[in-house]
Each structure stands twice: as C-alpha cells, then as structure tokens.
C-alpha positions, 0 to 999 in steps of 0.5 A, spaced: 500 500 500 502 507 498 503 512 504 497 515 503 493 508 503 497 507 510 495 513 513 487 511 511 488 504 514 491 507 520 485 511 522 481 505 520 485 501 525 484 506 531 477 507 529 475 499 529 480 498 535 485 493 530 492 492 533 498 493 529 503 498 527 503 501 520 510 502 517 514 502 511 516 496 508 523 499 507 525 504 512 530 507 507 524 509 502 518 512 506 515 513 499 515 506 497 510 500 499 507 500 507 505 494 511 502 493 517 506 489 522 503 485 528 506 485 535 510 479 534 513 482 528 509 478 522 506 482 516 499 482 517 497 487 512 492 482 508 489 480 515 488 488 517 485 490 510 480 484 510 478 486 517 477 494 515 473 492 509 469 488 513 468 493 518 466 498 513 461 494 510 457 493 517 458 500 519 451 503 520 449 508 515 446 515 517 439 515 520 435 515 526 433 509 530 426 510 533 423 505 539 416 503 539 
C-alpha cells in the first residue's frame, strides 16, 4: 500500500480498535510500499485490510433509530 493508503488504514485501525503498527516496508524509502506489522513482528497487512473492509461494510449508515 502507498503512504497515503497507510495513513487511511491507520485511522481505520484506531477507529475499529485493530492492533498493529503501520510502517514502511523499507525504512530507507518512506515513499515506497507500507505494511502493517503485528506485535510479534509478522506482516499482517492482508489480515488488517480484510478486517477494515469488513468493518466498513457493517458500519451503520446515517439515520435515526426510533423505539416503539
């Protein structure tokens, strides 16, 4: 993912309580690809992207809930 996508994913991770660290794949090239790294140091980018996508689909739209 690009740097701009990484910042968007980081925001979504914070919003949904998903753990992980968003970091450049190559620390020498922050304009290159970015990955999400888990607490154990493994690349969990695909897992996090899938969770964010699933959460975005289940997020309620605007509106009101009226109890009867």
